[in-house]
Phi, psi and omega in degrees: 000133177221173185297325181295322177296319179295321177298319179295317177301313181295321181296319178292320180296320184276333180261338181076012184206140176293323181297310180293328176297319177297320179297319180295323183270356181062040175226171183282162177300315178300325179294320177297314180301321179294319179297320179294318180298319178293322180294317177299320180298319179291324182286326181088015176206163180283144180256330183224149172236141181274128176239094187070237180267003185245157174261135177242129179290143174285169178296326177296320180295321180294320178294318180293325182298323179301319179290321178298318179298319178298321179296318182289330173299316177297319178296320178297322178295320177300317179296320180294319179295318179299318178296317180295321177296319178297323182269006182055038180245011179215145177136192180227142183223128178247133186230136173241145180210149172305143188312314181296321179291319181297323184275322190262333189244314186300320181304315180293318179298313186291318181296320178297333181271322190267347185295335177260013180230071186296340182264010181257135179254143182232142173235124183246131177235135178259123181204157179290161191303318182296314179294324179298315180298319177297320181294322178290318182299323179271004180058032170289332174231158183278326186204151180222154176238119192229160172270354180233147173283165180278147172247015180256138184291341182281356189235143173250140182244131178241121180287128183256307184207158173237122182241153181263140178292164183231156175260133176245139186228152173291145175302137182087001178295154182300336181262004187295337180274355179287146176285330178211162184242130174263156181303318183292341177295339185263016178304129178064016177279149169292124189240128177271114183260150170280157183289165182295345178285348180265122184301326183293339179303316183289325178294315180294314180300320181297322179302314182285323180293318180297331181262003180054043178263124181272135172234161174262102183272089187262330186229134177238133183234164183274333185220155182299324182292332174290323176301322177304317182296319180290321178296318179300328179281356179087016185280348181159193179243168180205161171244124187227168176289151183289340179291319177296331181275349186295133179059031175296129181243008182277113181293348180278357181238130176255135182244130181223151172301149182235139176228146359291168188295132166252112189261136178242121179262140174254127182240141170267126183245124178223149177287137180290325188276350184294139176286150181300135179224121187306320182297315179295316181298319179293320179295317180300316179299318178296315182297320180297319179295319180291321179294327176299315178294320180297314181298319177297321181297313181292319180299329179277358178087006179283153179080005179248155177279087187258007176282130182265138176293153179293140179300144178293144180291144178292140179299141180280147181287000000 
C-alpha cells in the first residue's frame, strides 16, 4: 500500500468515475484501475462494484474513505503550515526588551510585523538588561532589545543606535523656559535618581561629581517612567533615557535636551547557538528598519514635549 494508491481511491470516491479520477491525477484510466486493483489487494476486500456504467463504493470503501479523508485533512494542514513557514506567517516568536523599550517602542514594531501574520503567536517580556541577557543565553526568548551589551559567550550583541538622554522638569519650573539644560543649571535642585541597578545612574552621577555640582538626592526610583510621575508631581528634576520620554503627553512634565551627553545604547541580543528560523530573521530585519526610523525621529526632536511656556511677565515697578 502506498500514497499513490490511496490518492487513486480518494479520486474515484470523490469524482465517481475512473475516467474523471485519471483526469484529476493527470494519469490514464488504466493506470487508475491498476492502482485501485493493487489497493484492493492490500486491503483484502473489494472497494467498488459496477452498477451498469457506474462504479458504486462498497460499505467497506465508505468506511475506509472516512479515514482517508481525515488523513488528507492532516496532509492539507501540513502543506498549509509548510507554506506559512516559508512565508513567515506561522509560528511563535518570543521577545524580551528593557521596560522602556517594551512599553514605548516594541508595540509599534510588533504590530507592524504581526498584522499581516494572523497565524503567528508572540510573547513579549519586559525585563532589565541583565535578566534579558540571561533569558536569551538560555534561549528562553528568541531575541532581546537591551540598553547593555552581553558579557556572556553564548550570546551575540549587535549595536543598533546611540541616543542622548534628556532632562525632565515640572511644568512651571524656573528652567522651563530654557531651550536646553546644562548640568550646572541643576545645582542644588531636588533630583530624582534612578536606582543603582540602572547603568545610567553611574554615568549621570559621574557627570555631576566630576564638575563638583551638588544636587539634593531625595528620591530614588527603579525606572525612568516612575521618575516621570515624581517630576509631574513637582518632586524634583531628572535625567532619563529618550525612549521613556517618547510621546510624553503629560502637560505637567517639560522635556529638554541635556548637556553634557548622557548616552543610551540600544543593543540587539541573540543566542549564538540558535538555529536559523525564517520568522525570527524576518522580525529582526523589520525591527532594525523600524528602530532606524525611531532613532531618526527622536534625534529630530519629534515625539517630545518641545513647546516652551511663555516667559513670565516681569513684575511692574
